[in-house]
C-alpha positions in Angstrom: 37.3 27.0 27.1 33.7 28.4 26.9 31.9 29.1 30.1 28.5 27.2 30.1 25.5 27.2 32.3 25.9 24.8 35.1 23.4 21.9 34.9 22.9 19.1 37.3 20.8 16.0 36.6 20.7 15.2 40.4 21.4 17.6 43.3 23.6 20.7 43.1 27.3 19.8 42.8 26.7 16.1 42.0 28.6 14.6 39.1 29.2 11.1 37.8 28.4 8.3 40.3 27.3 10.9 42.9 24.1 11.7 41.0 21.1 10.5 42.9 18.6 8.2 41.0 15.7 8.6 43.4 12.8 10.6 42.0 12.4 12.3 45.4 15.1 13.6 47.7 14.9 15.6 50.9 17.8 17.3 52.7 18.4 20.1 55.2 19.3 23.4 53.4 22.2 24.1 55.7 23.9 20.7 55.1 24.5 21.2 51.3 24.9 25.0 51.5 27.6 24.8 54.1 29.6 22.4 52.0 29.7 25.0 49.2 30.5 27.9 51.6 26.9 29.0 51.5 27.0 30.0 47.8 24.8 28.1 45.4 25.9 29.4 42.0 23.3 30.0 39.2 22.4 26.6 37.6 19.6 24.5 36.3 18.1 21.0 36.9 16.8 19.9 33.5 14.4 17.3 34.9 13.8 18.1 38.5 11.8 20.8 40.3 12.8 21.9 43.7 10.9 23.3 46.7 12.9 25.4 49.2 11.2 25.8 52.6 13.3 28.4 54.4 12.6 28.8 58.1 15.0 31.5 59.3 17.3 34.2 58.2 17.7 36.6 55.2 19.3 35.4 52.0 20.0 36.4 48.4 17.9 34.8 45.6 19.3 34.9 42.1 17.1 34.7 39.0 17.9 35.0 35.3 18.3 38.8 35.3 17.9 40.0 38.8 18.9 39.4 42.4 16.8 40.1 45.4 17.0 39.8 49.2 14.4 37.6 50.7 13.4 37.5 54.4 12.2 34.1 55.8 9.9 32.4 56.5 9.2 31.6 52.8 8.6 28.9 50.3 10.2 28.9 46.9 9.3 26.6 44.1 11.7 26.3 41.1 10.3 24.5 38.1 12.6 22.1 36.1 15.1 23.8 33.7 14.7 27.3 35.4 18.0 29.0 36.3 18.4 29.9 39.9 21.0 30.5 42.6 21.3 31.5 46.2 23.7 33.1 48.7 22.9 31.7 52.1 24.5 32.3 55.5 24.8 30.7 58.9 21.4 32.1 59.9 19.5 30.2 57.2 17.8 26.9 58.1 15.2 24.9 56.2 14.6 22.0 53.9 14.9 21.3 50.2 12.7 18.8 48.3 14.0 17.7 44.9 11.3 16.1 42.8 11.7 14.5 39.3 9.4 15.4 36.4 8.5 11.7 36.3 7.2 11.7 39.8 5.3 14.9 39.3 3.6 13.3 36.3 2.7 10.3 38.5 1.2 12.5 41.2 -0.9 14.5 38.8 -1.3 12.5 35.5 -3.3 15.3 33.8 -1.3 18.1 35.5 -3.8 20.8 34.7 -4.0 21.9 38.3 -0.2 22.4 38.3 0.0 24.6 35.2 -0.2 27.9 37.2 2.4 27.0 39.8 4.8 25.3 37.3 4.8 28.1 34.7 7.5 30.1 36.5 9.3 30.3 39.8 7.1 31.0 42.9 8.3 32.8 46.0 5.7 32.7 48.7 6.2 34.8 51.8 2.5 35.3 52.8 0.7 32.4 54.4 -2.9 31.9 55.5 -4.4 31.1 58.9 -5.5 27.7 57.7 -2.1 26.9 56.0 0.4 28.8 58.1 4.1 28.4 57.9 4.3 25.9 60.8 1.6 23.6 59.4 3.4 23.5 56.0 6.6 22.8 57.8 5.0 19.8 59.5 3.8 18.5 56.2 7.3 18.8 54.7 8.8 17.0 57.7 6.2 14.2 57.3 7.4 13.8 53.7 11.0 13.5 54.9 10.1 11.0 57.6 8.2 8.8 55.2 11.0 9.0 52.6 13.6 7.8 55.0 11.4 5.5 57.1 10.1 2.0 56.6 6.5 2.2 57.5 3.8 0.1 55.7 2.5 1.6 52.4 5.3 4.1 52.5 5.0 5.0 48.8 1.3 5.6 49.0 1.7 7.9 52.0 4.5 9.8 50.2 2.3 10.3 47.2 -0.6 11.5 49.4 1.6 14.0 51.3 3.2 15.3 48.1 -0.1 15.8 46.4 -1.3 17.7 49.5 1.8 19.9 49.4 1.3 20.8 45.8 -2.3 21.6 46.3 -1.5 23.8 49.3 1.1 25.7 47.2 -1.6 26.1 44.5 -4.1 27.5 47.0 -1.4 29.9 48.4 -0.6 31.0 44.8 -4.3 31.8 44.3 -4.2 33.9 47.5 -1.1 35.7 46.4 -2.7 36.4 43.0 -5.9 37.6 44.6 -7.9 36.3 41.8 -9.6 33.1 40.6 -8.0 31.1 37.8 -10.5 30.4 35.1 -11.7 26.8 35.6 -11.5 25.6 32.0 -9.7 22.3 32.4 -9.4 21.6 28.7 -7.8 24.9 28.1 -5.3 24.2 30.9 -4.5 20.8 29.5 -3.8 22.4 26.1 -1.7 25.1 27.7 0.5 22.6 29.5 1.1 20.8 26.3 2.0 24.1 24.6 4.5 24.8 27.4 6.1 21.4 27.1 6.4 21.7 23.3 8.2 25.1 23.6 10.7 23.6 26.0 11.2 20.4 23.9 11.8 22.5 20.8 13.9 25.1 22.7 11.8 27.9 21.3 12.8 27.0 17.7 9.2 26.8 16.4 6.2 28.9 15.4 2.6 29.3 16.6 1.4 27.5 13.4 3.7 24.5 14.0 2.7 24.2 17.6 -1.0 24.5 16.8 -0.7 21.8 14.2 1.0 19.4 16.6 -1.6 20.1 19.2 -4.5 19.6 16.8 -6.0 23.1 17.3 -6.2 26.2 15.2 -3.9 29.2 15.6 -6.8 31.3 16.7 -7.8 28.7 19.4 -4.3 28.4 20.6 -4.0 32.1 21.0 -7.3 32.2 22.9 -6.1 29.5 25.3 -2.8 31.3 26.0 -4.6 34.6 26.5 -7.1 33.0 28.9 -4.4 31.4 31.1 -1.7 34.1 31.0 -3.0 37.2 29.3 -0.4 36.8 26.5 -0.6 35.5 23.0 1.1 32.3 21.9 3.7 34.2 20.0 4.5 36.4 23.0 5.0 33.3 25.1 7.4 31.8 22.6 9.3 35.1 22.5 9.3 35.2 26.4 10.9 31.8 26.4 13.6 32.8 23.9 14.3 36.0 25.8 14.8 34.1 29.1 17.2 31.7 27.3 19.1 34.6 25.7 19.5 36.3 29.2 20.8 33.0 30.6 23.4 32.7 27.8 24.4 36.4 28.0 24.6 36.5 31.8 26.1 33.1 32.6 28.2 31.9 29.7 31.1 33.2 27.7 29.6 32.4 24.3 29.9 35.4 21.9 26.8 37.0 20.4 27.0 35.0 17.1 27.2 31.7 19.0 24.2 32.6 21.2 22.2 33.7 18.1 23.0 30.2 16.5 22.0 28.4 19.8 18.7 30.2 19.9 17.9 29.5 16.3 18.3 32.9 14.7 19.4 32.8 11.1 21.7 35.8 11.4 23.2 37.6 14.5 21.7 40.9 13.4 18.2 39.2 13.7 19.1 38.3 17.3 20.3 41.9 17.9 17.0 43.3 16.7 15.1 40.8 19.0 17.1 41.9 22.1 16.7 45.6 21.2 12.9 45.1 20.9 12.4 43.4 24.2 15.1 44.9 26.4 16.0 48.2 24.7 19.6 47.1 24.5 21.8 45.3 22.0 23.1 41.9 23.2 26.6 43.4 23.9 25.1 46.3 25.8 22.8 44.0 27.8 25.7 41.8 28.8 27.8 44.8 29.8 25.0 46.2 31.8 24.4 43.0 33.7 28.2 42.5 34.2 28.5 46.0 35.8 25.5 45.4 38.1 27.1 42.2 39.4 30.4 43.9 40.2 
């Protein structure tokens, strides 16, 4: 039986009737982690982003192709469909918010402001005097209290608190980046659509096709991508395919030909050339190298 990437529509480990339907869920980190012996194996949530607010202890954070040790306090934001895993321990305490894409859309209908913080995972360990770790913790606890309380206008207060949390994360991201994001809202709107189309098509597309669907020229699309990320549209498509390739090679037992087919390559040797170009290794060598680093 082929080993596949673990994916959960609800919370980690939930299957069948256990899957939560609520667009927002809050839980203590130590509660779920303890039930899985502190190991959260690499997995994805296709339609939910997660915010990990970790108050104490050191832990291992696993990404597509690397592992690193993180010292708390920290805040980690994992966008939907991004592979991640953790190895926690008894010293780790904190809270996890799981938020559906639908709710995120409701909070920010245009979503331009969220483009920078939802493009890739964020790990924030440096906080500001205005928004220190304790104040963010109080905001997250307020969200938890509203979620499980019965106060008047509960949904409105939840939306206000969540909007504030995302905007705080955005401001912290700006501080970490130590630069100002260009304030072209139309460009950000186009870029967000570009990102969504790449994910919908699983990278099996071209710059020309995406530009046509978006109603812009190839030149304009490349200009937008360069403005927001410093990369061309083609480079971003290839980056998405490369991340998917790494996930399949690292966390499934599919052979190289099967992975090439899943990624839309016409022939396995085309996939091999792609991997060689971007990693310097063949798919087999990349898998073997990652396997030896895990052991």
